[in-house]
C-alpha positions as CSV (number, residue, x, y, z in Angstrom):
1,X,48.5,134.4,96.7
2,X,49.5,131.5,94.5
3,X,53.0,133.0,94.1
4,X,53.4,133.2,97.9
5,X,52.6,129.5,98.5
6,X,55.0,128.5,95.8
7,X,57.7,130.6,97.4
8,X,57.0,129.0,100.8
9,X,57.1,125.5,99.4
10,X,60.4,126.2,97.6
11,X,61.9,127.5,100.8
12,X,60.9,124.4,102.8
13,X,62.2,122.0,100.1
14,X,65.4,123.9,99.9
15,X,65.9,123.7,103.7
16,X,65.2,120.0,103.8
17,X,67.6,119.4,100.9
18,X,70.3,121.3,102.7
19,X,69.7,119.4,106.0
20,X,70.0,116.1,104.1
21,X,73.2,117.3,102.4
22,X,74.7,118.3,105.8
23,X,73.7,114.9,107.3
24,X,75.3,113.0,104.4
25,X,78.3,115.2,104.8
26,X,78.6,114.3,108.5
27,X,78.1,110.5,108.0
28,X,80.5,110.2,105.2
29,X,83.8,109.6,107.3
30,X,82.1,106.8,109.3
31,X,80.9,105.2,106.2
32,X,84.4,105.3,104.7
33,X,85.8,103.8,107.9
34,X,83.3,100.9,108.0
35,X,83.9,100.4,104.3
36,X,87.6,100.1,105.0
37,X,87.1,97.5,107.8
38,X,84.4,95.5,106.0
39,X,86.9,93.2,104.2
40,X,88.3,92.2,107.6
41,X,85.2,92.1,109.7
42,X,82.7,90.5,107.3
43,X,84.5,87.1,107.1
44,X,84.7,87.0,110.9
45,X,81.1,87.9,111.3
46,X,80.2,85.2,108.7
47,X,82.3,82.6,110.6
48,X,80.7,83.5,114.0
49,X,77.2,83.2,112.5
50,X,78.0,79.8,110.9
51,X,77.5,77.3,113.8
52,X,79.2,74.3,112.1
53,X,82.3,76.3,111.2
54,X,82.4,77.9,114.7
55,X,82.3,74.4,116.4
56,X,85.0,73.1,114.1
57,X,87.3,76.0,114.9
58,X,86.8,75.7,118.6
59,X,87.4,72.0,118.6
60,X,90.6,72.4,116.6
61,X,91.9,75.0,119.2
62,X,91.0,72.8,122.2
63,X,92.6,69.6,120.7
64,X,95.7,71.5,119.7
65,X,96.0,72.8,123.3
66,X,95.6,69.3,124.7
67,X,98.2,67.8,122.4
68,X,100.7,70.5,123.2
69,X,100.2,70.1,126.9
70,X,100.6,66.3,126.6
71,X,103.9,66.7,124.7
72,X,105.3,69.1,127.3
73,X,104.3,66.7,130.0
74,X,106.1,63.8,128.3
75,X,109.2,65.9,127.8
76,X,109.5,66.8,131.5
77,X,108.1,63.7,133.1
78,X,108.7,61.0,130.6
79,X,111.8,59.7,132.3
80,X,109.9,58.9,135.5
81,X,106.9,57.4,133.7
82,X,108.5,55.2,131.2
83,X,110.1,52.8,133.8
84,X,106.7,52.3,135.3
85,X,105.2,51.5,131.9
86,X,108.0,49.3,130.6
87,X,108.9,47.7,133.9
88,X,112.3,47.7,135.7
89,X,115.2,45.9,134.0
90,X,117.3,43.4,135.9
91,X,120.7,44.8,136.9
92,X,123.7,43.2,135.3
93,X,125.9,40.9,137.3
94,X,129.0,43.0,136.7
95,X,127.3,46.0,138.2
96,X,126.5,44.1,141.4
97,X,130.1,42.9,141.5
98,X,131.4,46.4,141.2
99,X,129.0,47.5,144.0
100,X,130.3,44.7,146.3
101,X,133.9,45.6,145.5
102,X,133.2,49.3,146.3
103,X,131.6,48.3,149.6
104,X,134.7,46.2,150.5
105,X,137.0,49.1,149.7
106,X,134.8,51.5,151.7
107,X,135.0,49.1,154.7
108,X,138.7,48.8,154.3
109,X,139.1,52.6,154.3
110,X,136.8,52.9,157.3
111,X,138.9,50.4,159.2
112,X,142.1,52.2,158.2
113,X,140.6,55.5,159.4
114,X,139.6,53.9,162.8
115,X,143.1,52.6,163.2
116,X,144.6,55.9,162.3
117,X,142.2,57.6,164.8
118,X,143.3,55.3,167.6
119,X,146.9,55.9,166.8
120,X,146.2,59.7,166.8
121,X,144.5,59.5,170.2
122,X,147.4,57.5,171.7
123,X,149.8,60.1,170.3
124,X,147.7,62.9,171.8
125,X,147.9,61.2,175.2
126,X,151.6,60.8,174.9
127,X,152.0,64.4,173.9
128,X,149.8,65.5,176.8
129,X,152.0,63.6,179.2
130,X,155.1,65.1,177.6
131,X,153.6,68.6,177.8
132,X,153.1,68.2,181.6
133,X,156.7,67.3,182.0
134,X,157.9,70.1,179.7
135,X,155.6,72.9,181.0
136,X,155.7,71.7,184.6
137,X,152.1,72.8,185.0
138,X,150.1,70.6,187.4
139,X,146.3,70.3,187.2
140,X,144.1,68.7,189.9
141,X,140.3,68.6,190.3
142,X,138.0,68.0,193.3
143,X,134.3,67.8,193.4
144,X,131.7,68.2,196.2
145,X,128.2,66.7,196.1
146,X,125.0,68.1,197.6
147,X,122.1,66.1,196.4
148,X,122.0,66.7,192.6
149,X,124.2,69.8,192.9
150,X,127.9,69.5,192.2
151,X,130.7,71.9,192.7
152,X,133.9,71.2,190.7
153,X,137.1,72.9,191.6
154,X,139.9,72.8,189.0
155,X,143.3,74.0,190.4
156,X,146.2,74.9,188.2
157,X,149.7,75.2,189.7
158,X,152.4,76.8,187.7
159,X,155.6,74.9,188.5
160,X,157.6,76.5,185.7
161,X,160.2,79.3,186.0
162,X,158.1,81.7,184.0
163,X,154.6,83.1,183.9
164,X,151.9,81.5,181.8
165,X,149.3,83.6,180.0
166,X,145.8,83.2,178.5
167,X,144.9,80.3,180.8
168,X,141.6,78.7,179.8
169,X,139.8,75.8,181.5
170,X,137.5,73.9,179.2
171,X,135.3,71.1,180.6
172,X,134.1,68.0,178.7
173,X,131.0,66.8,180.5
174,X,129.7,63.2,180.2
175,X,126.1,62.3,179.6
176,X,124.0,63.0,182.7
177,X,126.1,65.9,184.0
178,X,125.0,69.4,183.0
179,X,126.1,73.0,183.7
180,X,124.0,74.6,186.3
181,X,122.3,78.0,185.9
182,X,124.8,80.9,186.2
183,X,127.9,78.8,185.3
184,X,129.7,78.2,182.1
185,X,131.5,75.2,180.6
186,X,134.6,77.3,179.8
187,X,136.4,79.8,182.1
188,X,139.2,82.2,181.5
189,X,141.7,82.6,184.3
190,X,144.2,84.9,182.6
191,X,147.8,84.8,183.8
192,X,149.5,82.7,186.5
193,X,152.9,83.6,187.9
194,X,155.6,81.1,188.6
195,X,154.9,79.1,191.7
196,X,151.3,80.3,192.1
197,X,148.0,78.3,192.0
198,X,144.7,79.5,190.6
199,X,141.3,77.8,190.7
200,X,138.3,77.7,188.4
201,X,135.0,76.7,190.1
202,X,132.1,75.2,188.1
203,X,128.5,74.8,189.3
204,X,127.2,71.5,187.9
205,X,123.9,69.5,188.0
206,X,123.7,65.7,188.0
207,X,120.9,64.0,186.2
208,X,122.2,60.5,186.7
209,X,125.7,60.8,185.3
210,X,129.0,59.8,186.9
211,X,130.9,62.8,188.2
212,X,134.2,60.8,188.0
213,X,133.8,60.8,184.2
214,X,134.2,64.6,184.0
215,X,137.2,65.5,181.9
216,X,138.6,68.4,179.9
217,X,141.8,70.4,179.5
218,X,143.7,73.5,180.6
219,X,145.1,75.5,177.7
220,X,147.7,78.3,178.1
221,X,150.5,80.2,176.4
222,X,153.9,79.4,177.8
223,X,157.2,81.4,177.8
224,X,158.0,80.2,174.3
225,X,154.7,81.6,173.0
226,X,153.5,78.1,172.2
227,X,150.0,76.9,173.1
228,X,150.1,74.0,175.5
229,X,147.3,71.7,176.8
230,X,147.2,69.8,180.0
231,X,144.3,67.3,180.5
232,X,142.1,67.6,183.6
233,X,142.3,64.4,185.6
234,X,139.2,62.6,187.1
235,X,138.0,64.6,190.0
236,X,138.4,63.5,193.6
237,X,135.3,63.4,195.6
238,X,135.2,65.5,198.8
239,X,132.9,65.0,201.7
């Protein structure tokens, strides 16, 4: 009986020893892993647990961030802020003189351009008159009023010996005269044979403008394949 109890105790102790050995065998890789990371993690854990050291590190990081942001702001916006802090400097007299001289030159150039423009306009009028004599194309215009509605009739007479092609009538309306609904400021007539007359009718609307100020031009291609322009005269008012 004593031998049987001894055998049972031996069996239990052997199983417990084997279970502990298996447990130690299973935990050995994790223990090795933690032992490997402990030189790195232990200082960090010690720093986090130390309140004074933790506050010092966070303060250093915050102040470094603020200083870097301030330097970046000065680099990009310093040119606009420094004049406000230091004040504006008085401009030298020579600079003012140069500015005044530049303005005088600009005024002289403007006046020269205006004189050139006036000469150009006079030259255009002379060329228009010459083109009428050379092309022998006559343009007349008449207008009818009905309250605020206007009907403009532009008649083109081809007095030349050859046909004119690509005839276009383009109006230049003054302030207070508008194109009515359904009409257009430009009309294409096409070709006009020698001795024939074609008309372009425009529906207009008056909002206080002067119908006699209506102008424009008739553009066409002559026998020499050159583009000619004949101005539209002031329209005659019909009853």
